[in-house]
C-alpha positions as CSV (number, residue, x, y, z in Angstrom):
1,M,99.7,76.0,90.7
2,S,97.6,74.6,88.6
3,E,97.7,72.4,85.5
4,D,96.3,72.6,82.1
5,L,96.4,70.4,78.7
6,D,98.1,71.9,76.3
7,R,97.5,71.0,72.4
8,G,99.4,68.0,72.6
9,G,97.5,66.2,75.7
10,K,100.9,66.6,78.1
11,V,100.1,68.3,81.3
12,K,101.6,72.1,81.8
13,V,102.1,73.7,84.6
14,R,101.2,76.9,85.1
15,R,103.3,79.7,87.3
16,P,101.4,81.2,89.8
17,V,100.2,84.7,89.4
18,D,102.9,87.4,91.9
19,A,101.9,90.3,91.5
20,G,103.0,92.4,94.0
21,P,101.9,92.7,97.6
22,P,98.4,91.8,98.5
23,L,96.3,94.0,97.2
24,P,93.2,93.7,99.8
25,I,96.3,95.0,102.5
26,V,97.2,97.9,100.4
27,A,93.6,98.9,99.5
28,S,92.6,99.1,103.2
29,I,95.5,100.6,104.3
30,T,94.8,103.3,101.2
31,A,90.7,103.3,102.4
32,A,92.1,104.1,106.4
33,L,94.4,106.6,105.5
34,V,91.8,108.8,104.1
35,V,89.3,108.5,106.6
36,A,91.6,109.4,109.5
37,G,92.4,112.4,107.1
38,I,89.2,113.7,107.6
39,V,88.0,112.3,110.9
40,V,91.4,113.8,112.8
41,P,91.0,117.0,111.6
42,L,87.9,117.1,112.5
43,L,88.7,116.4,116.2
44,A,91.3,118.8,116.1
45,S,89.3,121.3,115.3
46,G,86.8,120.8,118.2
47,G,84.4,119.6,115.2
48,Q,84.8,122.6,113.0
49,A,84.7,121.2,108.8
50,Y,87.2,122.4,106.4
51,P,85.9,125.2,104.7
52,S,84.7,124.8,100.9
53,P,85.7,127.4,98.5
54,L,81.8,127.8,98.2
55,D,82.0,129.8,101.6
56,G,83.0,133.2,102.6
57,G,86.2,134.7,102.8
58,Q,85.6,135.5,106.3
59,T,85.2,131.4,106.5
60,L,88.7,131.0,105.5
61,Q,90.2,133.2,107.2
62,S,88.8,132.0,110.7
63,Y,89.5,128.3,110.2
64,V,93.3,129.1,109.1
65,A,93.9,131.4,112.3
66,S,92.1,129.2,114.6
67,H,93.3,125.6,113.3
68,P,96.6,125.5,111.8
69,E,97.0,122.2,114.2
70,A,93.6,120.5,111.8
71,L,95.7,121.9,108.9
72,Q,98.9,119.4,109.7
73,W,96.8,116.5,110.4
74,A,95.1,117.0,107.3
75,A,97.9,117.3,105.0
76,L,99.7,114.5,106.7
77,F,97.2,111.5,106.2
78,Q,96.3,112.8,102.7
79,F,99.8,112.9,101.9
80,A,100.0,109.7,103.5
81,A,97.3,108.5,101.7
82,S,98.6,109.2,97.9
83,I,101.4,106.6,98.4
84,P,99.7,103.5,99.2
85,L,97.7,104.8,96.4
86,A,100.2,104.4,94.1
87,V,101.6,101.1,94.9
88,L,97.6,99.9,94.8
89,T,97.6,100.9,91.0
90,A,101.0,99.7,90.2
91,S,99.9,95.8,92.2
92,M,96.4,96.3,90.2
93,V,98.1,96.6,86.4
94,A,100.3,94.0,87.3
95,R,98.0,91.8,88.7
96,L,95.7,92.0,84.9
97,H,98.9,91.5,83.2
98,A,99.7,88.9,85.4
99,L,95.9,87.5,84.4
100,G,96.7,87.4,80.9
101,V,94.8,91.4,80.5
102,R,96.8,92.6,77.9
103,A,93.9,95.7,75.8
104,A,94.7,99.4,77.0
105,G,92.9,99.2,79.9
106,P,95.3,98.5,82.4
107,M,97.6,101.3,80.7
108,I,94.6,103.2,81.3
109,A,93.9,102.2,85.0
110,L,98.1,102.8,85.7
111,V,97.6,106.2,84.2
112,G,94.6,107.2,86.3
113,G,96.1,106.0,89.5
114,V,99.8,107.8,88.8
115,L,98.0,111.4,88.3
116,A,95.6,110.6,91.3
117,S,98.4,110.0,93.6
118,A,100.1,113.1,92.3
119,A,97.1,115.2,93.0
120,M,96.3,113.8,96.2
121,A,99.9,114.7,97.1
122,L,100.1,117.6,95.9
123,S,96.5,118.9,97.7
124,A,98.3,117.8,100.7
125,C,101.2,120.4,100.5
126,G,98.3,123.5,99.8
127,Q,96.8,122.0,103.1
128,W,100.9,122.2,104.8
129,M,101.3,125.7,103.4
130,L,98.0,126.9,104.4
131,S,99.0,125.7,108.0
132,R,101.4,128.1,108.0
133,M,100.1,130.8,106.7
134,P,100.3,134.1,109.5
135,A,97.0,135.5,110.8
136,D,97.7,138.5,109.0
137,A,97.9,136.7,105.7
138,P,96.8,138.7,102.5
139,P,93.1,137.5,101.7
140,P,94.3,136.5,97.9
141,L,96.9,134.5,98.4
142,L,94.7,132.4,101.0
143,H,92.0,132.1,98.3
144,A,95.0,131.4,95.8
145,V,96.3,128.4,97.8
146,H,92.8,127.6,99.1
147,D,91.6,127.4,95.3
148,L,94.9,125.1,94.5
149,V,93.9,122.5,97.1
150,F,90.7,122.1,95.9
151,I,91.2,121.7,91.9
152,T,93.8,119.0,92.6
153,G,92.1,117.2,95.9
154,G,88.5,117.7,94.5
155,P,88.3,117.6,90.5
156,W,91.9,116.3,89.7
157,Q,91.8,113.2,92.3
158,V,88.3,112.2,91.5
159,V,88.0,112.5,87.4
160,A,92.1,110.6,87.3
161,S,90.3,108.2,90.0
162,G,87.4,107.7,87.4
163,L,90.6,106.3,85.0
164,L,91.8,104.1,87.5
165,L,88.5,102.6,88.1
166,A,87.7,102.5,84.3
167,G,90.5,100.8,84.1
168,V,90.2,98.1,85.9
169,A,86.5,97.4,85.9
170,V,86.0,97.2,81.8
171,S,89.3,95.2,81.6
172,A,87.5,92.9,84.4
173,A,84.1,92.8,82.5
174,F,85.7,91.7,79.4
175,H,87.8,89.0,80.8
176,R,85.4,87.8,83.9
177,L,88.0,88.3,86.8
178,L,85.3,90.3,88.9
179,P,81.6,89.5,89.9
180,R,79.1,91.2,87.2
181,P,77.5,93.3,90.5
182,V,81.3,94.5,91.5
183,W,82.1,95.4,87.3
184,I,79.1,97.4,86.7
185,T,79.2,99.7,89.8
186,G,83.1,100.0,88.8
187,V,81.7,101.6,85.6
188,A,79.0,103.7,87.3
189,L,81.5,105.1,89.5
190,A,84.0,106.0,86.7
191,V,81.3,107.6,85.2
192,V,80.3,109.8,88.4
193,C,84.0,110.3,88.4
194,E,83.9,111.4,84.8
195,L,80.9,113.7,85.0
196,A,82.7,115.6,88.2
197,T,85.1,117.5,85.6
198,L,81.5,119.7,85.1
199,T,82.8,121.4,88.9
200,L,84.8,123.4,86.5
201,A,82.1,124.7,85.1
202,T,79.3,124.7,87.9
203,T,79.1,124.3,91.3
204,T,76.5,122.5,91.4
205,A,78.2,119.3,89.7
206,A,80.5,119.2,93.1
207,Y,78.2,117.2,94.7
208,L,79.4,113.9,92.5
209,L,83.2,114.7,93.9
210,P,82.4,113.0,97.5
211,V,80.8,110.5,95.8
212,G,83.5,109.6,93.6
213,R,86.2,110.1,96.0
214,F,84.3,107.9,98.6
215,G,82.5,105.2,96.0
216,G,86.3,104.7,94.3
217,I,87.7,104.4,97.4
218,V,85.7,101.6,98.9
219,W,85.1,99.9,95.2
220,L,89.2,99.8,94.9
221,V,88.9,97.8,98.6
222,V,86.5,95.6,97.5
223,A,87.8,94.8,93.5
224,A,90.9,94.0,95.8
225,V,89.4,91.7,97.7
226,Q,87.6,89.9,94.6
227,L,90.2,90.0,91.6
228,P,91.8,86.1,91.9
229,R,95.4,85.6,91.6
230,E,94.7,83.1,89.3
231,R,92.6,83.5,86.2
232,P,89.3,81.2,86.0
233,R,89.5,78.5,83.4
234,R,87.3,78.8,81.0
235,P,84.6,75.9,80.3
236,D,85.7,75.9,76.5
237,A,89.2,75.1,77.8
238,A,88.6,72.1,80.0
239,P,89.8,68.9,77.9
240,N,86.9,66.9,76.2
241,T,86.5,63.8,78.6
242,S,83.4,62.3,76.6
243,P,83.5,58.4,75.1
244,A,83.1,60.0,72.0
245,A,86.2,61.7,72.0
246,S,88.2,58.9,73.9
247,T,87.3,56.3,71.0
248,T,88.2,58.8,68.3
249,S,91.5,59.4,70.4
250,A,92.1,55.6,70.4
251,G,91.1,55.2,66.8
252,K,93.5,57.5,65.9
253,T,96.6,56.1,68.3
254,T,95.2,52.4,66.6
255,T,95.8,54.1,63.1
256,G,98.9,55.4,64.0
257,A,100.6,51.7,65.6
258,S,99.7,50.3,62.1
259,R,101.5,52.8,60.0
């Protein structure tokens, strides 16, 4: 809780910001589940990586037939990560509102976070479907589901995450809520995420996906730690306690009393 002086010189007590669960904890849980969704399936498959849509069809069929448990673990952790991501989005937007941000930035962050969470959950559902495919499943069906997993967990999720990063970073920049290097990094990562849209036109842009995804998760953790619970007091808003101001105030008081 803090105190400020209003225009009449009276002490005005401000309520502390109460914007949901602790942001660092929620962000850390999200990051931990995202990492687990990569490491655990890799261990379950004996070190064999999840096939990319750019790989051959035989690689996908062999992986689905040999490692259904790895797909199930990946689906579990990815779906689980989508929940705290939604909670983190809502909590960050609430914090920005509580800190006095009334521009479009928090709403852009909310839309981006919700879309990213939905994409992550849908991609997890596709991976679960792949884990249940029989060994003699038609290749066109495997490729269709595999493409759905990629487009939702890749471009959709990363581009939507860019909106989340941009909404938080730009709002923090204008209201001086985050250190300059932090919000600049957030804006840069948001640009990378949006450029990942080009993946739909050229496979070369697919290299932007891991940069946007993992860089964005790390940035959200840092921003969650750095985002203040109270809006920093602006230097020009501090009460004027100079001798000249005191003399002027005393003169006005004397004049008023004489009247």
